C-alpha positions in Angstrom: 52.7 -28.9 13.1 54.3 -27.7 10.1 52.9 -27.0 7.1 55.7 -25.6 5.4 57.4 -28.5 5.5 54.7 -30.8 3.7 56.4 -29.7 0.1 60.0 -31.1 0.9 58.4 -34.2 2.7 56.2 -35.1 -0.4 59.2 -34.5 -2.8 61.4 -37.0 -0.1 58.8 -39.4 -0.8 58.8 -39.3 -4.6 61.3 -42.5 -5.2 59.6 -44.5 -3.0 56.2 -43.2 -4.7 57.4 -44.9 -8.0 58.9 -47.5 -6.9 55.7 -48.5 -4.9 53.7 -47.9 -8.1 56.1 -50.0 -10.3 55.1 -53.2 -8.2 52.0 -52.4 -7.7 51.5 -52.1 -11.9 53.0 -55.3 -12.4 50.3 -57.2 -11.3 48.1 -58.0 -14.2 44.8 -57.6 -12.1 41.9 -57.1 -14.3 38.9 -58.5 -12.7 37.7 -61.4 -15.3 39.2 -64.6 -14.9 38.4 -65.1 -18.4 41.3 -62.7 -19.4 43.5 -63.1 -16.2 43.5 -65.3 -13.7 42.3 -64.5 -10.6 45.0 -65.0 -8.6 46.7 -61.2 -10.4 44.2 -59.3 -8.5 45.1 -61.7 -5.1 48.3 -61.3 -5.4 47.3 -57.1 -5.7 45.3 -57.0 -2.7 47.6 -59.1 -0.9 50.6 -56.5 -1.7 48.1 -53.8 -0.2 47.6 -55.4 2.9 51.0 -55.7 3.4 51.6 -52.4 2.8 49.1 -50.9 5.1 50.2 -53.3 7.9 54.0 -51.7 7.1 52.3 -48.4 7.6 51.1 -49.2 11.0 47.4 -49.1 10.1 45.1 -50.9 12.2 42.4 -53.2 11.7 43.9 -54.1 8.6 41.9 -57.2 6.5 40.8 -58.2 3.0 36.7 -57.9 2.8 35.3 -60.8 0.4 32.8 -58.7 -1.4 29.4 -60.5 -3.1 30.7 -60.7 -7.0 33.4 -62.7 -5.7 36.4 -60.0 -5.5 38.4 -58.5 -2.9 38.5 -55.0 -1.4 40.9 -54.1 1.2 40.4 -51.8 4.4 42.6 -50.5 6.7 42.4 -47.5 9.5 44.6 -45.0 11.5 43.3 -43.6 14.6 43.4 -39.3 14.8 43.2 -37.3 18.0 40.0 -37.5 19.8 37.5 -35.5 18.3 38.9 -35.4 14.9 36.8 -35.8 12.0 36.8 -39.3 10.1 37.8 -39.1 6.4 37.4 -42.2 4.0 39.9 -42.5 1.5 39.2 -44.5 -1.7 40.8 -45.9 -4.1 40.7 -49.3 -6.4 43.2 -51.6 -7.7 41.6 -53.6 -10.7 42.6 -52.5 -14.1 40.8 -52.4 -17.4 42.3 -55.0 -20.1 45.5 -54.1 -21.9 43.3 -54.2 -25.2 46.1 -54.6 -27.9 49.5 -55.2 -25.9 51.4 -54.9 -29.2 50.3 -51.1 -29.7 52.0 -50.1 -26.1 55.3 -48.7 -27.0 56.0 -50.5 -23.6 54.9 -53.5 -21.8 51.3 -52.5 -20.1 52.4 -54.3 -16.9 56.2 -52.8 -16.5 56.1 -49.0 -15.2 58.0 -47.0 -17.9 59.3 -44.0 -17.6 59.7 -42.3 -21.3 61.3 -39.6 -22.6 58.2 -37.1 -22.1 58.8 -37.5 -18.4 55.3 -39.8 -17.5 54.9 -43.2 -16.1 53.4 -45.0 -18.4 51.7 -48.6 -17.5 47.6 -50.1 -17.1 46.5 -48.6 -13.6 49.3 -46.2 -13.5 46.4 -43.3 -13.4 43.3 -45.5 -12.8 43.4 -45.9 -10.1 46.6 -47.5 -9.0 48.2 -44.2 -9.1 45.4 -43.0 -6.5 46.2 -45.7 -3.9 49.9 -44.2 -4.0 48.6 -40.6 -3.6 47.0 -41.7 -0.6 49.9 -43.3 0.7 52.3 -40.6 -0.2 50.0 -37.9 1.4 49.3 -39.9 4.9 53.4 -40.3 5.0 54.3 -36.6 4.7 51.7 -36.0 7.1 52.9 -38.4 9.6 56.5 -37.1 9.3 55.8 -33.8 9.6 53.1 -33.8 12.7 50.8 -35.4 14.2 48.0 -37.4 11.6 45.3 -34.4 11.9 42.0 -37.1 11.3 41.3 -40.2 11.8 41.6 -41.9 8.6 39.9 -45.1 6.7 40.9 -46.3 3.9 39.2 -48.6 1.0 40.8 -50.1 -1.7 38.4 -51.7 -4.2 38.6 -55.1 -6.1 36.0 -54.5 -8.9 35.2 -50.8 -9.9 36.1 -51.5 -13.7 34.3 -54.6 -14.0 31.0 -52.6 -12.7 29.5 -55.8 -10.8 28.6 -53.9 -7.8 30.7 -56.4 -5.2 31.7 -53.6 -2.6 28.5 -51.3 -3.1 26.5 -54.4 -1.8 29.1 -54.9 0.9 28.8 -51.7 2.1 25.0 -51.7 2.3 25.1 -54.5 4.6 28.0 -53.3 6.6 27.3 -49.6 6.9 29.4 -49.1 10.1 32.7 -49.7 8.2 32.8 -47.2 6.3 31.1 -44.4 8.0 32.8 -41.3 8.0 32.6 -37.2 8.0 34.4 -36.4 4.4 35.4 -39.1 1.6 37.3 -38.6 -0.9 37.6 -40.7 -4.2 40.5 -40.9 -5.6 39.1 -41.7 -9.1 39.0 -38.6 -10.9 41.4 -36.0 -12.3 42.1 -32.9 -13.7 40.7 -30.8 -16.4 44.3 -30.6 -17.8 47.8 -31.2 -15.9 48.5 -28.6 -13.7 44.9 -27.2 -12.9 43.5 -28.3 -9.8 39.9 -29.7 -10.4 37.2 -31.5 -8.2 34.8 -33.3 -10.3 31.2 -32.5 -9.1 28.9 -35.3 -11.0 29.2 -38.3 -12.8 27.2 -39.8 -15.3 25.7 -43.2 -14.2 25.9 -46.2 -16.4 24.2 -49.4 -17.8 25.1 -52.1 -19.6 23.1 -54.6 -21.5 23.6 -57.6 -23.8 21.6 -57.6 -26.5 21.2 -61.0 -28.6 18.9 -61.4 -31.6 17.4 -64.6 -33.5 16.0 -64.9 -36.8 16.4 -68.4 -38.7 17.6 -72.0 -37.1 20.3 -72.2 -38.5 22.4 -70.2 -41.1 21.7 -70.4 -44.6 23.1 -70.1 -47.8 23.4 -66.4 -49.3 22.6 -67.0 -52.7 19.8 -69.5 -52.2 18.3 -67.4 -49.3 19.3 -64.3 -49.4 17.2 -61.6 -50.2 13.9 -63.0 -48.4 15.4 -64.9 -45.1 16.2 -62.2 -42.4 19.5 -61.7 -41.2 19.8 -61.5 -37.9 22.9 -59.1 -38.2 21.3 -56.6 -40.5 18.5 -56.8 -37.6 21.2 -55.9 -35.3 22.9 -53.2 -37.4 19.2 -51.5 -38.1 18.4 -51.6 -33.9 21.9 -50.1 -33.0 21.8 -47.4 -35.2 18.0 -46.3 -34.2 19.7 -45.3 -30.8 21.5 -42.4 -32.4 20.1 -39.6 -34.3 21.3 -38.3 -38.1 23.4 -36.3 -35.9 25.1 -38.4 -33.5 23.1 -37.3 -30.6 21.6 -40.4 -28.5 18.3 -40.8 -29.2 16.5 -43.6 -26.9 12.4 -43.2 -27.2 11.7 -42.1 -23.5 14.9 -40.5 -22.4 15.3 -36.1 -22.7 19.0 -35.5 -24.7 18.7 -31.8 -23.4 20.6 -31.6 -20.1 23.0 -28.8 -20.0 26.1 -27.8 -18.0 26.5 -24.7 -16.1 30.3 -24.5 -15.3 33.8 -25.0 -16.8 33.9 -24.4 -20.5 35.0 -27.4 -22.8 36.0 -25.7 -26.2 35.5 -28.0 -29.3 39.1 -27.6 -30.4 40.6 -28.9 -26.8 37.9 -31.6 -26.9 39.0 -32.9 -30.8 42.7 -32.6 -29.3 42.1 -34.7 -26.0 39.9 -37.4 -28.0 42.8 -37.6 -30.8 40.1 -37.2 -33.4 41.1 -38.0 -37.1 41.3 -34.7 -39.5 38.5 -34.4 -40.9 36.1 -36.2 -39.0 33.2 -35.1 -37.3 32.4 -34.6 -33.6 28.8 -36.5 -32.6 25.5 -34.8 -31.4 24.8 -30.9 -30.7 25.5 -28.2 -28.3 28.5 -27.6 -26.0 30.9 -30.0 -25.5 30.5 -29.9 -21.9 26.7 -30.7 -22.2 27.2 -33.6 -24.3 29.7 -35.3 -22.4 28.8 -34.4 -18.7 25.6 -33.7 -18.8 23.2 -35.9 -21.3 23.0 -39.6 -22.4 25.7 -41.5 -24.2 25.0 -44.4 -26.1 28.3 -46.7 -27.3 28.4 -49.9 -29.0 31.0 -51.9 -26.4 31.5 -55.1 -28.8 29.6 -57.0 -31.3 29.6 -60.9 -31.5 29.1 -62.2 -35.1 31.1 -63.7 -38.1 34.7 -61.9 -38.2 36.2 -60.4 -41.3 38.7 -63.5 -41.5 37.1 -66.5 -41.7 33.9 -65.1 -43.2 31.2 -67.6 -45.1 28.5 -66.7 -47.8 26.1 -67.0 -45.5 22.6 -65.5 -43.8 23.4 -65.2 -40.1 20.8 -66.7 -37.8 22.1 -64.8 -34.5 24.6 -62.2 -33.6 24.9 -60.7 -30.2 26.0 -57.2 -29.3 26.8 -55.3 -25.9 26.0 -51.6 -25.6 26.5 -49.3 -22.5 24.7 -46.3 -21.8 26.3 -43.8 -19.9 23.0 -42.2 -18.0 22.9 -38.3 -17.1 23.1 -37.0 -13.6 19.4 -36.2 -12.3 18.0 -39.9 -14.1 17.1 -42.9 -12.3 19.8 -45.8 -14.2 16.9 -48.2 -14.0 14.4 -46.5 -15.8 17.0 -45.4 -18.2 17.9 -49.1 -18.5 14.5 -49.5 -18.9 14.0 -47.2 -21.6 17.1 -48.9 -23.7 16.0 -52.4 -23.4 12.0 -51.2 -24.8 13.5 -49.0 -27.3 15.7 -52.1 -28.5 13.0 -54.4 -28.3 10.8 -51.9 -30.9 12.9 -51.3 -33.2 13.9 -55.0 -34.1 12.4 -55.5 -37.7 11.0 -58.2 -39.6 9.6 -59.5 -36.2 12.8 -60.6 -35.1 13.7 -62.2 -31.8 15.2 -59.8 -29.1 16.2 -61.4 -25.6 18.4 -58.5 -23.1 20.7 -59.3 -20.1 21.5 -56.6 -17.7 25.5 -57.0 -17.2 26.0 -53.9 -14.6 24.4 -50.8 -13.5 25.0 -47.8 -11.5 23.3 -44.5 -10.5 24.6 -41.0 -11.6 26.3 -38.5 -9.0 26.1 -35.1 -8.0 28.0 -33.4 -5.4 27.2 -30.7 -3.1 30.0 -28.2 -3.8 28.9 -25.7 -1.0 30.0 -27.9 2.0 32.9 -27.3 4.3 35.4 -29.8 2.7 34.9 -28.5 -0.7 36.2 -25.0 0.9 38.8 -26.9 2.3 39.7 -28.6 -0.8 39.8 -25.5 -2.7 42.4 -23.6 0.0 44.7 -27.0 -0.3 44.8 -26.7 -4.1 45.4 -22.8 -4.1 47.9 -23.8 -2.0 49.4 -26.9 -4.0 49.0 -25.3 -6.9 49.4 -21.6 -6.9 45.9 -21.1 -8.7 42.3 -21.9 -8.3 40.3 -24.8 -8.1 38.0 -25.5 -11.2 34.9 -27.3 -11.0 34.3 -29.8 -13.6 32.3 -32.7 -14.4 32.9 -36.2 -16.0 31.2 -38.5 -18.1 32.3 -42.1 -16.3 30.7 -43.6 -13.8 31.8 -44.6 -10.5 29.0 -46.2 -8.6 29.9 -46.6 -5.6 29.5 -42.9 -4.9 25.7 -43.2 -5.0 26.2 -45.8 -2.4 28.3 -43.8 0.1 25.9 -40.8 -0.5 23.3 -42.5 0.3 24.4 -45.1 3.2 25.9 -42.2 4.5 23.8 -38.9 3.9 25.9 -36.5 6.0 29.4 -37.3 4.8 30.8 -34.9 2.5 32.1 -36.8 -0.8 35.1 -35.3 -2.8 36.0 -36.8 -6.3 39.8 -35.7 -7.2 42.5 -37.8 -8.7 45.4 -38.4 -11.2 44.5 -38.8 -14.9 44.3 -35.9 -17.1 43.8 -36.0 -21.1 47.2 -37.3 -21.7 46.5 -40.2 -19.5 45.0 -42.5 -21.7 42.7 -43.9 -19.2 41.4 -47.5 -20.5 43.2 -46.8 -23.6 46.6 -48.5 -24.8 49.7 -46.5 -23.5 48.1 -45.3 -20.4 50.6 -42.8 -18.0 50.2 -40.8 -14.9 52.2 -37.4 -15.0 54.6 -37.7 -12.1 54.5 -34.0 -11.3 50.5 -34.2 -11.2 50.8 -37.1 -8.2 53.4 -35.1 -6.5 51.2 -31.9 -6.4 47.8 -33.8 -5.4 49.9 -35.9 -2.9 50.1 -32.3 -1.2 46.7 -31.4 -2.2 45.6 -34.7 -0.2 47.9 -33.6 3.1 46.9 -30.0 2.7 43.3 -30.7 2.5 43.4 -33.4 5.3 45.2 -30.7 7.8 42.8 -28.1 6.8 39.7 -30.0 7.1 40.9 -30.8 10.5 41.4 -26.9 11.5 37.9 -26.1 10.5 36.2 -28.9 11.0 34.8 -27.7 14.8 32.6 -24.9 13.2 30.7 -27.2 11.0 29.5 -29.8 14.3 26.7 -27.7 15.0 24.6 -27.8 12.1 25.9 -31.4 11.4 24.8 -35.1 12.4 28.3 -36.3 13.3 28.3 -39.9 12.3 24.7 -40.7 10.7 24.0 -44.0 8.7 20.9 -44.7 7.0 19.6 -47.8 6.0 19.3 -48.4 2.5 19.5 -50.4 -0.9 20.9 -48.7 -4.0 22.7 -51.3 -5.9 21.2 -54.5 -7.9 22.6 -56.1 -10.5 20.8 -58.9 -12.2 
């Protein structure tokens, strides 16, 4: 086993990594058939199946999950007695949004003058799959694979419809592992090796408001007839206080983050804020984005600016997303949100809600042996110490894995950095991060295997718990 050869092996693999990422980005794998054909996701999944088979992986299969999407599974056996590590990524992506706002085509991986590779999914999270493949190839090129590897690539993470979570609950034997590496996070700054120790949960609901049997002439009836859109605006406004703090009845907004500092200047730059615009909320930035609830209005259905008429609106609808702070049950938070909206409705407006998706927050144990191995790997790969950060986003699968496999150690790493602009137009990945994180993962797998035996006496190897942690109505 030659760890000194790993950096050279990774570097030699980078042209292949770029070519494969370009192939994968070309699939418009948005897991929403109302926006893109289902066949795009099926083609992406098929590409992953063929790539896994070409790598000699065993038991490669397409998994039909309960939400109608497909995940891909593969297996590489390691030495007898070696630990099992599960590697995770997802191939579904966010919609490209306004394609005209992309400098280069969203589904065509393009290297621009700044050296970054642009394309939807380049960082989130097709690049995460390429990171896993590159690390495994480098390990196998420089010696025997030190661990048993399972790899799972999800097809609906961005839609939060819970298909893989429910499949894991019904088939817990499939993904049992000693450690799990979730390749769907990133570094606090490019070049600053980071692990994510906490995630907020999520609840997404649709709220509908009705006040009249039909729209009315605003001149004839305006001033007395209750406007459903105006009622909805009041209800949404009540979800935040005058400073912009999330203010939902029954939910505290006082969480704190004890760790890496996130300065206001850095946040303003990362968020690409306009000059003169104030930040939302009060308190340290890390508290606001990693440790507290955050309400976002995701969409409103009402007459548009183009084609408006002078009418009192009889109905209006919105989709509201709540990021749920670690330590709060997402179902409890969702109930509080629904109750608040209904109680805030003016003029006796009729309000109904529909749950669209829900996922629990996550908190990792950073004292586990896997984190020690990751810290060592990052120090070697980057030449600087690992930092521990939070993340305001949600990966519902983490809680499912934590509940079903209570002895497994879960780590979150990845290729995102503030410049990656995931979920926005002009998403990109820094190829230097792809190279460094692939090396990090290879070093981690080797180091984790070398130190695994020392932790065996205190751990119940391969334990599975029987639980149900995901519910979507």
